[in-house]
N, C-alpha and C positions, 0 to 999 in steps of 0.2 A: 160390746165385749167380744162378739164374734169376729169383728174386723180386727180388733187388737189380737186376738188369738191367731188369726190367719197371718197377720204381719210377724208375730213372734215365731210361728212354725217356719215361715220362710227364712227368718233370720237364723233359726236353729239348723235348718238344712244347709244354708250357706256356710255356717260355722263348722258344721260336721265335715264338709268337703275340705276345708282349710286345715282342720285338725288332722284329717287323715293324711294329707300330704306331709305336714310337720312331723307327725308320729313316725312315718316311714323314713324321713330324713334323719330323725333322731336315732331310730333303730339301726340305720346304716352308718351312723357317725363312728369313725375309727376310735376316737378317745373313748366313747361310750363302751365299745366293744372291748378295748383294752382294760378299762376299769372293771367291767364285768368278769373278764378272764381272771383278774387278780393274780396272786394274792395281794391284798392291800393291808397297810398298817397305819397307825397313827391318825393324824388329822384326816387323811384321805379316806381311811376305812370308815371313820365316823360320818364324815360328809357323804360318802357314797351309800352308806347304809340308809341314811335319810332320803338321798335322792332315789335309791331303788325302791323304797316304799312309796315315794311320790310317783314313780313311774308305774308301779303297780296300780295305784289308785287312778292314775291317768288312763291307762288301758281299760280298767274296769268301768271308769266313767264314760269312756267313749262307747263301750258296749251298751251301756244303760242308755245313753243319749241316742244312739242310732236305733235301738229297739223302740224307744219312745216315738221318735220321728216316724218310723215305718207305721207304728200303730196308729198315731194321730192322723197321718195322711190317709190311711185306709178308712178311719172313722169319718174324716172330712168328705171322702169321696163316696160314701154310701148313699144309696138312693133315698132311704127314709131318713130324714134329718129333722125330726121334731124337737120339741122343747127339751125332752129329757136327753136326746142324743147331743143337742147343742150344748147343754149344761155340762154333760160329761166330757165333751171335746174341749171346751173352755177350760175346765178344771184340769184336764189332762195337760194342756199346753201351758196354762199360766199358774196352776196351783202346785201344791207340794205333792205331786203324783209319782215321783221316783223314790222307791225305797232302797236306801243305802245299805241297811243292815237290819236284822232282826235279833233281839236279845231276849233270852229267857229270864224272867224275873224269878229269883228263888222264892219258894213258898214262904219262907220266914220273913221276907221283905214285902209280901203282898198284903193288902187290905182285903177285906171280904169281898168287895166288888172290884178289886184290882185285877187287871188282865194278867195272864200267865206269860205273855210275850209282848214286848215293846218294840215298835219299829221306828227307825230313824229315817225320816224322809226329807226331801228338799224339792224345790221346783227346778225345771230344766235351766232357768237362768242361774239359779244358785249353783247347780251342778257345773255349768260352764265356768263360772268365777273360781270355783274350787280347782277345776282342771287347769285353768290358767296359772294358778299358783303353783300347782304340782309341776307344770311344764317349766316354769321359770326356775324352780328349785333344781330339777334334773339337768337342765341346759346349763345353769350357772356352774355346777360342779364339773360337768363334762368340759366346758369351755375353759375353766381355770386350769384344769389338768393339762388339757391340750396345749395351752399357752405355755406352761412350765416345761412340758416335754419338748415342744417346739423350739424354745429358747435354749434350754440346757443340755438336751440330748446331744446335739452337734458339738457343743462346747466340751462336753465330756468325752466324746469320741476324738476330738482333736487333741485333748489332753492325753488320752490313752494311746493315740498314735505317737505322740512325742515320747511318752514313757517307753513304749515298745521300741521306738527307734533308738533312744538313748541306751537302752539295755543291750543293743547290738554293738554299741560303742564303748560303754564303760560300765564299771561296777561301782556303786555308790550307796552309802547308807541313806543319803537324802532321797535317791531314786527309790529305795525300798520303802521308805516312809511315804513318798508320793504315791507309789503303787497301792499301799495299804489304805491310804486315805481315799484315793480314787475308787477303790473297791467299795469302801463304805458309802461314798457318795453315790455311786451308780446304783448300789442296792437300794439306798434311800429313794433316789430319784424314780426307780422302777416301781417301788411299792408305796411310796408316800410322797407324790409330787407336790401336794398342797402343804406338806410340812418340810420340804426340802430347803436347806439353807445354801444359797448360791455362794455364800463367802467361803464355804469349804472348798470349792473349786479354785478360788483365788489362791488358797493356801497350797493346793496341789501345784498350781503353776509356779508359785514361788519356789517350791522344792525342786521342780523340774529345771528351773533356770539355774538353781545353785548346782545341781548335779551336771548340768551342761558345762558350767563354768569350770568344773573340776577336771574336765578332760584335758589331758596335757601332751604327753610324750608320744613320739612317733611309734614307739613300740606298742603303746596301748592302741594307737590308731590302727596299726597293722594288724594286731590281734583282733580288734573289733571288726575290721573289714573282712578278715578270714572268716569270722562267724556270720557276718552278714551275707557273705557269698554262699555259705552253707544254707543259711535260711532262705536265700533267694532260690537255690536249687530245689529246696523243699517246696517252696511257693510255686515254682515252674511245674513240679509234679501235681501239685493241687489244681493248677490251671489245666493241665493235660487231662486229669480226672474229671474236672468240671466240664471241660469241652465234650468229653465222651458222654457224660450224663445229659448235658444239654442237647446233644445230637439225638440221643435216644428218646429224650422227652419230645423233641421236634418230630421225630418219625412216628411217635405214638399218636400224635394228633393230626398228622398229615392226612388230608382227605376227610376227616371227621368234622372239621371246622373250616370256616372261610379262611383263605390265605391271609387276609387283612388282620384277623384275630390272632394268628399264630406268630409268636415271637421267633424271629430268625436267629440262628447262632452267630454272634458278632465277632469281629476282629480277627486277628492272626495269631499264630503260635509265637510266643515271646522267647522261646528257648534259643533260637539262633543269636539273638542279641546278647543273651547271657553267656554264650561261648565266647563272644568277642571280649566281654568283660573279664572272663576267666583268663584270657590270653594276656590281658594287661597285668593281672595278679602274677601270673607265671613269669612275666618280664619285670616284676617288682615295681611297676608303675602305680604305686599306691595312691599318690596324690591325684591321679587321674580317675581313680576308680570311685571314689566316694560320690561325686555329683552324677556320674553316669549310672551307678548302682541305685542311687536315690530315684533317679528318673525311671529306670527300669522297674523298680519296685511299684512306683506309682502307677505305671502303665499296666504291669502285671495284675495289680490288685483291682485296677479299673476293669480290666478284662474278666477277672474272676468274678467280680460283682456283677458284670453284664451277663456272663455265662449263667451264674446262679439265678439271676432274675429272669432270664429267658426260660430256664428250666422250670423255675417256679411258676411262671406265668402259664407255660404250656401244661404243666401238671395240674394247675388250678383249673384249666378249662375242662380236663376230664373229670376232676373232683367236683366241679360245679355242676356239670351235666349229671353225674351219678347221684349227687345230693338231690337235684330236682327230680330224677327218676324215682329215688326212694321216697321223696315226699308225695309225688303224684301217686305212686303205688299205695302209700299209706292212706291217702285220702280216698282213693278208689275202693280200698278194702273197707274203710269206714262207711262209705255210701252203700256198699253192698251189704254190710252188716246191719244197716238200718232199713234195708229194703228199697233203697233209692238207685240201685245200680242202672235200672232202665228208665230212670226219671227223664222225661223229655228235655228238660232244661239242662241236664247234665251231659247227655250223650254228645251233643256237638262240642261242648267244651272238653270233654274227655278225648274226643277224636283229635281236636286241634292240638291239645297238650301232647297226646301220644306222637302225633306227626311231628311236632316241633322237637320232640326229645329223641326220636328214633329215625329221623331223616338227616342224611348227610349232604352238605355240610350243615351242622347244628348252629343255629343263631340263638346264643344263650339268653340274650335280652328278650327275644320273642318267646323262647321256651319258659323263661322265668315268668313273663306276663301271663302266658297261657296257663301255667300250673297255678299261679296266684289266682286267676279268674276261676279255675276249677275248684281250688281250695275254698274260695270265698263262697261259691255256689253251694258246695257241700256243707260248709258251716252254716249257711243261711237255711238249709233244709233241716239240719240236724240239731241246731241249737235250741229251737222251741222244745223239741223232744227232751233234751237234757234238762231244760228248766223246769219241766213238770215233775 
């Protein structure tokens, strides 16, 4: 039995390492984060409620498993390992040694010799099996939602772009209906991807095609292009504002992070090209304007998206560093409140985390790893105290 227990403990240790990797990957999964942020409705809300409960059980199970592994490994390594210690070790690794919950039995339901509290227990192997089921439940919902969003979000965006484009060219009841249905569809897609009906998007496309076919006269074209030019000027102003914002964001991180991590402000000012299109309008060359204006809008929106992405990336660098600083300070305060501020195992980890967070240029990956190591060490010291 002792050999079997040793083999099982090694298996549990290997499993815990793999579980930790998979839990971190699941925790960083973008679809999981989006589902957590919500709000959710319909089938997705129900499925994610079950998945969230499974995730909670999964993390709790991981904590129970790692605690047992640490305790069992310590027991196996003790100098005195007589029959009693051997039996306790074997029972801990192979028996129902993990307490999942403790329930108070109401007095009215007890017999004279009945216990006041009843514990639900399982073996480490049974806990692993339950964790595997919980993991599959959570991953399945996140994967299904991610698949729907991946397939339908770009399609909805394309439909929205077509509606927006047609609104600059024509007014149509069919386009109004397409806009309304598209709004309903995108709302459903955001909050209930698992219950979203893709056929609604087909109906929107049909309405858009009908609205497009209704465009006719040159006067309507001229009116629409006039509006499109006004919209383009507004877009040019947004691009200019975004460029200033992106430049400010780039300056805010310059010197604080490695150049390779900082997003450079891309592209050139699109306004001179728009001036040339305005000149065509002034000359009445309306037939030449539409394709050039469409190309200009694509380029301007691409630059706007690139500017916004650069600003967001550089802003995220500072936000990420500040979040790590806040987390580090919180765990350092926790360690201090428990009397572990000068603990030998914590001091070098704290120094490493502090150096990673407050030395320029800041390597966020290294800082994140250093803070995680310090956080784990603090948790390892304080968790037993909280459990008593």
